[in-house]
N, C-alpha and C positions, 0 to 999 in steps of 0.2 A: 691643230688641234681644232680648233672653229672649224676649219673647213670638212673636216671629220663628225660634229655632230650636226653639221647645217644637211652633209648629204642624208643621215637618218632622219627623216621627219615620215616616215610611213607609216599605215596602221597596221600591218598585217602582227601574228602575233613576234613572225621571225624578227621581222625591222623595229619590233618594241624590244625585243631582248638582247637584237644587236645597239639600240637606244641604250639600254641600261647599263650594259658592258661597256659601253665608254662612258656612261655617267660615274663607274664606281671609278674604273682605270682612271681619270682625271681627279677623281674624290679622291683615288690613293693618290697620287704625283702630287693633291696639294697639298697633304697630309704629310709629306715626305719631304717638302720642302723645296719643292722645285715650284720655281718662279721669286723668289725670294734672292735679294742681290746684296752684297753689302753690311753693312753693320746687321738686318736681321737672319741675313741667313747665320752670318756670325753667331748669332745669341740663337739662335735656332738650334744650330750643331751643339752648344753649350748648353742646351738644355736638355737634349738627346742625351747626350754623352751622363751629365747628371743623373737622368733618369734611369739610363744604361746600370749605374752606379748602383740607385735606390734597389733597383729592384736589383741585382744580385746579392747587395747585402740583405735582402727581407730574403729572399730564399736559402741566405745559410743561416738566417736567423730561426726561420723553420723547422730547414734540415738539422740545426742542433735541436731545437726544443724536441722533435721527433725523437730523436738518438737519444734524449735524454725521461722519455716518457719512460714510466713502469707501471702495472697495475697487479696488485699480487692479489688473486683470486683465495683465498680460505678453504670456502665451500663448494668442494665438487658438485653439487647439485647443481652449482650453477651455471657448471659448462656441460650438462646432460644433452643438449639439444644442438652442440658445437660440434660439426663433423670431424672425423681424427685427422683427417688433413691437417685442418688447421689446428687442432692440440698438438700434432707432433711438426710444425711449423714453429707456435710459440715455444714448443720446449727446446728444439733447436737453437732458434733465437737465446734463448736464456745463454744454453749452454755456451755459445758464442762469445755474449757479452760475457758471462763469465770466467771464461778464456780470455777474453783480453783484459780483465783485472788479473789476468796473475796467476788466475786459481788454475793450476794446470793439471788436479787432481779430481776433477771432476768426469762423471762417466760419458757415457754415449746413447743418444736416442736411438 
């Protein structure tokens, strides 16, 4: 890779773009663990696995919290500026929620 870096040493815009592309590629490889060996590589892979687990767990918690969120609006005036398509979507979502709780006798939108 150092050969490629040395070959890209021009001053033109195209050469600078090529140099930037190579630098970004090298950076990406280094951040991906290329060049690590032995214990360092093992530790790096353990950390990547742990990060993936934490990321998945966080995403699941956000999804759960989003699903549990509810907002009851009792004053219709607060929804005057809301498009009817959004109101219909919210109403449909509410009906689906009610059905998921076993309330089958709810109407349709």
